N, C-alpha and C positions, 0 to 999 in steps of 0.2 A: 482341187484344181486339176483339170485334165490336160492332155497334150496341147490343146488350143487355148488354154487359159479360161475355159468356160467355168463359171462359178455359180453356185446356187447358195448364196450365203447371206441373203438379206435378213436383217434382224427385225424383231417386233418389239417395239417400246410402247407399253400400254396395249390397248386394242381399240378397234373401231366401234363395235357395238356400244360400248360404255363410254368411250372417249368422246364421241360426237355430242353427247348429252351434257358435256362440260360440268360434271358433278364430281369427278374423281380427284383423288389426292395427286398433287404434283409429283413428277419424277425428276430427280436431280442426278445428273451424271457429272461427276467431278471433272474439273478442267484439266488440260494437258494430258488427256487420256485417250483411250481408243477402245474398240470392241472387236473381237474375233467372232464373226457370225457363223452360223445363224444362231443368235441368242435371243431370249425373251426376257423382258424386264417388266415387272409388274407395277401397277400404280402405287404411289407412295414409297417407292424404292429410292435409296440414296447410295451412290457409289462414291468412294473416295477419290480425290484428285491424284493425277499422275499415275494412274494404273491402266492396264489393259484388261478389260472384262472378258473372261474366257469361259465363265459358267453363267447359267441363268441366274437371275436375281428375283426372287419371289416378292410379292407385294409387301409393302410396309417393313422392308429390311434395310439396315444399313450394312453394306458389305465392302470390305477391302480384300482383294484377292492377291496375295503376294505371288510374284512369278516363281516358277520352279525351274531348276537346272535340268536340261535335257542333253544327253549325249549318247545317241544310239545310231546304229547302222541305218542308212537311208538309201532306198532304191528309187531313183528319180521317175522310172516308168511305172512304178506300182500305183494303181488306183485304189482309193479307199471304197468302201461299200456306199451304196446309194443312200441307205438309211443311217442315221435319222435325218439327215439334211432334206432328203426328198419330201417327206411329209411336212416338214416345217416350212418348206417353200410352197407347198400346196396350200397350207394354211395362210400364209402370207398373201397369196393370190386370192384366196377366198375372202380375206379381209379387204383387199382392194375392190373386189366386186361389191361388197357390202357398202364400202365408201362411195362407190359409183351410184348405187341405188339411193343412198342418202342425198347426194348432190342432185340427182335428177328428180327424184320424187318429193324431196322436201325443200332443199335450198333453192333450186331454180323454180319449182312449182310455186313457191310463195311470192315470187317477185312479179309485180304487175308490169305490163308493157311499157308503162310510162318511165320505168327505171331501166332504160337501155344500158346505162353505164354498169349497173350491178349485174344485169343479165349477161353482158359481154364478158365480164370477169369470171362468172360462174360457167359459162360455156367453154371458156379457155381452160378452166380448171377440169372440167369433165373430159375435154380433149386430152389434157395431160395425163389424167388418170387412166384413160383408155390406152394411151401409149405405154404407161407403166405396166399395165396388165400384159400387153403384147411383149414387152421387154423381158419381164419375169418369166413368161411362158417360153419365150425363145431361149433363155439361159437354162431353164430346168430341162427342156427338151434335149439341148446339147449335152448337158450333164448326165441325163439318163442314157442317152444314145451311146455314149462312151463306155457305159457299164452295161450295155446289152439289154437295157430296158426300154419299154415303149411308154411314150408320154400319153396319159389319158386325156380325154377331151373334158376340159374343165369348163362347164357351162353353168352360169348363174341362173336360177329359176326366175320367172317373172312374177315375183310376189309383191303385192300392192301394199303400200304403207298403210298401217291400220288407222292412222289419223285422217281426218277429212282436211286435206291441204288444199288451199285455194289462194290465188293472188288477191290481196286486199289492198285498198287505199284508205288511209295513207299506209305506206309500207313500214313495218316495224323492223328495226335492225335485228339481224339474225341472232346475235348473241343474247340480246334482251328477250327475244322470242323463245329461244331454247331454255334459257334459265327461268322463264315464266311457265313452262310446262309443269303440270301437276305430276305427282309421283306415279300415279296410275298410267298416265299418257307416256311418261318416260320409260316406264317398265315395258309397255307395249312396243315401243320403238326398239328397245334393246332386244326383245324377243324376235321381232321381225328381222332385224339385222343378223341376229344369231342364226335364224333359220336359213338365211341366204348363205352364210358361212358354212353351215352344216351340209347344205345340199352340194356345194362345191367340193367340200372335203369328202363326201361320200363317193366321189369318182375315183379316189386313191384307195387301193386296198389297205386294210388296216395292218 
């Protein structure tokens, strides 16, 4: 946190490219707890109740992280380094771009004009995701500026969905449609969304 309270600490629980296909193991975060971001939690992970997650939790792990005592000198005006938080936030933004592509090219594209109710909900979701991207970029830019670093331009490529998506009558519920995709089509979707994520990440120096 800097002098103005600018933070770059959004955490990634699961991931977009695999998560949107609705095939992954559930993630369970124990109740009455919290998370010190930016953390990453894998699919199939379980954390115990009443704890604050301070470390990443790999996939398919049960983890309870006991708190540790800290008593050290503290300089309120001292800033920590940009990394590793900066790259984690670029990845978070990249995942948001992948989710936007999914909503625009798959979810909304599948809905016929006769289903104005569904289209309105999805349009609102796309607008919200667009605002989320802008907010995360604003926070990251302020975070980097305080540390003397320049915010790169994070542009998502215009990559077309590999599936032939078209609005059809009658409209098939999205969850049923996604779960009905064959393994090959699901893999192609994951690879498409991963490519979007990778292109955005490439703007940040390794």
